[in-house]
C-alpha positions as CSV (number, residue, x, y, z in Angstrom):
1,M,0.0,0.0,0.0
2,E,1.2,3.5,-0.8
3,V,0.4,6.8,1.0
4,Y,1.2,10.2,-0.3
5,F,2.0,12.9,2.3
6,T,1.7,16.5,1.0
7,R,1.8,20.2,1.8
8,S,0.8,23.2,-0.1
9,H,1.3,27.0,0.1
10,T,-2.3,27.6,1.4
11,L,-3.2,29.2,4.7
12,G,-4.9,25.9,5.8
13,S,-1.8,23.8,5.0
14,Y,0.4,26.3,6.9
15,L,-1.9,26.3,10.0
16,I,-2.1,22.5,10.1
17,R,1.7,22.2,9.9
18,L,2.2,25.0,12.5
19,L,-0.3,23.5,15.0
20,T,1.0,19.9,14.6
21,G,4.7,20.6,14.2
22,S,4.8,18.6,11.0
23,Q,6.2,19.1,7.5
24,W,3.0,17.6,6.2
25,S,-0.6,18.8,6.2
26,H,-2.5,16.3,4.1
27,C,-2.3,12.6,3.0
28,G,-4.1,10.2,0.7
29,V,-3.9,6.5,-0.1
30,V,-3.2,5.3,-3.6
31,D,-5.9,3.1,-5.2
32,G,-4.5,2.2,-8.6
33,P,-4.7,5.3,-10.8
34,Y,-6.7,7.0,-8.1
35,I,-6.2,8.3,-4.7
36,I,-8.6,8.3,-1.7
37,D,-8.4,11.2,0.6
38,S,-10.6,13.4,2.7
39,M,-10.7,17.2,2.4
40,Q,-12.8,20.0,3.7
41,G,-15.5,20.8,1.2
42,F,-15.3,17.4,-0.4
43,G,-15.3,14.7,2.3
44,V,-13.9,11.3,1.5
45,R,-13.4,11.0,-2.2
46,R,-11.7,9.0,-4.8
47,R,-10.1,11.1,-7.5
48,S,-7.4,10.7,-10.1
49,L,-3.9,10.4,-8.8
50,R,-2.8,12.9,-11.4
51,S,-5.2,15.6,-10.2
52,F,-4.0,15.0,-6.6
53,L,-0.3,15.3,-7.5
54,D,-1.1,18.5,-9.6
55,A,-2.8,20.0,-6.5
56,F,0.1,19.0,-4.2
57,P,3.4,19.3,-6.0
58,E,5.2,19.0,-2.6
59,H,4.8,15.4,-1.6
60,E,6.5,12.2,-0.5
61,L,5.3,8.7,-1.2
62,V,5.6,6.1,1.6
63,T,5.2,2.4,0.8
64,I,3.8,0.2,3.5
65,P,5.1,-3.4,3.3
66,G,2.7,-6.3,3.1
67,E,-0.8,-6.9,1.8
68,H,-3.5,-4.5,3.0
69,L,-6.6,-5.7,1.1
70,G,-8.8,-5.2,4.1
71,A,-7.6,-1.6,4.5
72,M,-8.2,-0.8,0.8
73,Q,-11.7,-2.2,1.0
74,F,-12.3,-0.1,4.1
75,Y,-11.1,3.1,2.3
76,R,-13.4,2.4,-0.7
77,E,-16.3,1.9,1.7
78,Q,-15.7,5.3,3.3
79,V,-16.0,7.3,0.0
80,G,-18.9,9.7,0.2
81,K,-18.6,10.2,4.0
82,P,-18.2,13.8,5.1
83,Y,-15.1,15.6,6.2
84,D,-14.5,15.7,10.0
85,G,-13.9,19.4,10.5
86,E,-14.9,19.2,14.1
87,A,-12.0,16.9,14.8
88,L,-9.6,19.7,13.9
89,W,-10.6,21.3,17.2
90,G,-8.9,18.4,18.8
91,F,-5.6,20.0,18.0
92,L,-6.5,22.8,20.4
93,M,-8.7,20.8,22.8
94,P,-6.8,17.6,23.6
95,W,-9.6,16.4,26.0
96,R,-12.1,16.1,23.1
97,D,-12.8,12.6,21.8
98,W,-12.3,13.6,18.2
99,Q,-12.9,10.4,16.3
100,D,-16.3,9.8,14.7
101,D,-16.5,6.9,12.3
102,S,-19.2,8.5,10.3
103,K,-16.9,11.3,9.1
104,W,-13.1,11.6,8.6
105,F,-10.2,13.9,8.0
106,C,-7.3,12.5,5.9
107,S,-4.9,11.0,8.4
108,E,-7.5,9.5,10.8
109,L,-9.1,7.8,7.8
110,I,-5.8,6.2,6.8
111,A,-4.9,5.2,10.3
112,A,-8.3,3.7,10.8
113,G,-7.8,1.4,7.8
114,L,-4.6,0.1,9.3
115,Q,-6.4,-1.5,12.3
116,G,-4.1,-3.5,14.3
117,W,-1.3,-1.1,13.7
118,S,-2.6,1.8,15.8
119,D,-5.5,3.6,17.4
120,S,-6.6,5.9,14.6
121,S,-7.7,8.8,16.8
122,R,-5.3,11.6,17.2
123,F,-3.4,10.9,14.1
124,T,-2.3,14.0,12.4
125,P,-0.6,13.7,8.9
126,G,2.8,14.2,10.6
127,A,2.2,11.6,13.3
128,L,1.0,9.1,10.7
129,Y,4.0,9.8,8.6
130,D,6.3,9.2,11.5
131,L,4.6,5.9,12.4
132,L,4.7,4.6,8.8
133,K,8.4,5.7,8.3
134,R,9.4,3.6,11.3
135,C,7.6,0.6,9.9
136,V,9.2,0.6,6.4
């Protein structure tokens, strides 16, 4: 399985990186010629990998070893669910239980699909990147 970690020059990307102390503000999982990600205004979606890379020219690809068929099926089943904008308050209010399985932001979606690897709550793009880099 492959996951792209990205950043852009938008205010939102800058704020996420600032608040989380990470070089990354977004991520998506590769699904053949597509990518599955979750973004404000769109929710969980499957779009062309080319459009994703065009939108995020600053990126790094992380390959997770092993078969992850269950994870990919999970991601496909989440397409169409809304973005979890409320969870972003969890960065500022650490006491909030910020995971809601009916809506997702990018890194919690990917972490949730990797059940058995981690608890998906509280996974920022940077924290997920750090976890995956230790596993490859």
